[in-house]
C-alpha positions in Angstrom: -6.8 119.0 159.3 -5.5 120.9 156.4 -2.1 122.4 156.9 -0.9 125.2 154.7 1.4 124.0 151.9 3.7 125.7 149.5 4.0 123.7 146.3 7.1 124.3 144.1 7.2 123.0 140.6 10.5 123.6 138.8 11.8 122.8 135.4 15.5 122.7 134.6 16.9 124.6 131.6 18.1 122.4 128.7 20.6 123.4 126.1 20.7 122.1 122.6 23.9 121.5 120.6 23.9 121.0 116.9 27.4 119.8 115.6 28.6 119.9 112.0 31.7 117.7 111.7 34.8 119.2 110.1 36.0 117.6 106.9 39.6 117.4 105.7 41.0 115.8 102.5 44.7 115.6 101.6 45.8 114.6 98.2 49.5 114.1 97.5 50.3 114.1 93.7 53.3 112.0 92.8 56.6 113.7 92.3 57.8 114.3 88.8 60.9 112.1 88.6 63.6 113.1 86.1 66.9 111.3 87.1 69.7 110.6 84.6 73.0 108.9 85.3 75.6 109.4 82.6 77.8 106.4 82.1 81.3 106.3 83.6 84.2 106.3 81.2 86.7 103.4 81.7 89.9 103.1 79.8 92.2 100.1 80.2 95.6 100.0 78.6 97.3 96.6 78.8 100.9 95.8 78.0 101.1 92.0 77.8 103.9 90.2 79.7 106.7 88.6 77.6 108.3 85.3 78.4 111.2 84.1 76.3 112.9 80.8 76.8 116.1 80.1 74.9 117.1 76.4 75.2 119.3 76.2 72.1 122.4 75.9 74.2 120.9 73.1 76.3 119.9 71.3 73.1 123.4 71.8 71.7 124.8 70.2 74.9 122.8 67.0 74.1 123.8 67.2 70.4 120.4 68.3 69.2 121.6 71.1 66.9 120.1 72.7 63.9 121.7 72.3 60.5 122.8 75.9 60.4 124.4 75.6 63.8 126.2 72.4 62.7 127.5 74.0 59.6 128.8 77.0 61.5 130.4 74.8 64.1 132.1 72.6 61.4 133.3 75.7 59.6 134.7 77.1 62.9 136.3 73.8 63.9 137.8 73.3 60.4 139.3 76.8 60.4 140.7 76.2 63.9 142.2 72.8 62.8 143.7 74.5 59.7 145.3 77.1 62.0 146.6 74.5 64.4 148.0 72.4 61.5 149.6 75.5 60.0 151.2 76.3 63.3 152.4 72.6 63.7 153.9 72.6 60.2 155.7 75.9 60.9 157.1 74.5 64.1 158.2 71.3 62.4 159.8 73.4 59.6 161.6 75.5 62.1 163.0 72.5 63.9 164.1 70.9 60.6 165.7 74.2 59.6 167.9 74.0 62.7 168.9 70.4 62.3 172.5 71.4 62.0 172.6 72.4 65.6 172.8 68.8 66.6 169.2 68.5 67.4 167.1 65.4 67.1 164.4 67.1 65.0 163.2 64.1 62.9 162.8 61.8 66.0 160.9 64.5 68.0 158.5 65.2 65.1 157.8 61.5 64.6 157.2 61.0 68.3 154.8 63.9 68.4 152.9 62.8 65.3 152.6 59.2 66.5 151.3 59.7 70.0 147.6 60.0 70.7 146.7 63.2 72.5 145.7 62.9 76.2 142.3 64.4 77.1 141.4 65.8 80.5 138.0 64.6 81.6 136.1 65.6 84.8 132.6 65.2 85.9 130.3 66.8 83.3 126.6 67.6 83.4 124.4 67.4 80.3 123.0 69.9 79.7 125.2 72.2 81.8 123.8 74.5 84.4 122.5 77.8 83.1 122.2 76.6 79.6 118.5 77.5 79.5 118.1 81.2 79.2 114.8 82.6 80.6 113.8 86.2 80.2 110.6 87.6 81.6 109.1 91.0 81.3 106.0 91.5 83.5 102.9 93.0 81.9 101.3 96.3 83.0 97.7 97.2 83.3 96.8 100.9 83.4 93.2 101.6 84.4 91.7 105.1 84.2 88.1 106.0 84.8 86.1 109.1 84.9 82.8 109.2 86.8 79.9 111.6 86.1 77.6 113.0 88.7 73.9 112.1 88.3 71.6 114.7 86.8 68.6 115.1 89.2 65.8 117.3 88.0 63.1 115.8 90.2 60.3 118.1 91.2 58.2 117.5 94.3 54.5 118.4 94.1 52.8 120.2 96.9 50.0 118.4 98.6 46.4 119.5 97.9 44.6 120.1 101.2 40.9 120.8 101.4 39.6 121.7 104.9 36.1 122.5 105.9 35.9 123.5 109.5 33.2 122.1 111.7 30.6 124.1 113.6 28.8 123.8 116.9 25.5 125.7 117.4 24.4 126.0 121.0 20.8 127.1 121.7 18.2 126.7 124.4 16.0 123.7 124.0 14.0 124.5 127.2 14.2 127.4 129.5 14.1 127.0 133.2 10.9 127.7 135.1 9.7 127.7 138.7 6.0 127.6 139.7 5.0 128.4 143.3 1.5 127.5 144.5 0.1 128.0 147.9 -2.5 125.7 149.4 -4.6 126.2 152.5 -3.3 129.8 153.0 -5.2 132.9 152.9 -3.8 136.3 152.5 -5.1 138.9 154.9 -3.4 142.3 155.0 0.2 141.9 155.2 0.2 138.4 156.5 -1.0 135.0 155.6 -3.7 133.4 157.7 -4.3 129.8 158.0 -7.7 128.3 157.3 -8.8 125.8 159.8 
């Protein structure tokens, strides 16, 4: 038995996309470098230190004297001895001048001239303390400097950018369709009639 059939045959719509890729290139030129650093100015003024050591007095204490110092000392001692002798002779003369006053002038003068002098002696240090003279003047260092700022005339370069935009083209590759087919049906008037 043949039943009436409706046959449907459809076809989907298909779209088509054509893509053109975008392109971008970036080029960065190097910066133009112009950098200068002036030298700093440095001035140093130095006063050297001074050390003086005078040990002539200590050397004289241990009898290490220069010829000049010995001559000066002998001259000074000779002059002092001459003054002392002159004073002693004047004193003896004065005593002899007054001999009539029943004094014992000749015996006193003889006794004085015949006795050895007595010397006082105590503990002594050779050379004596403080005989070495030390004088020190410290040195000075004055430092002055002047710095200069760097001269920077560096120029940056802008990047070179090339951009080509992409594109997408959308179109229909296949349109949709629907086919309807009737089998085992017969159209009579306003209705369909089945064939048996």
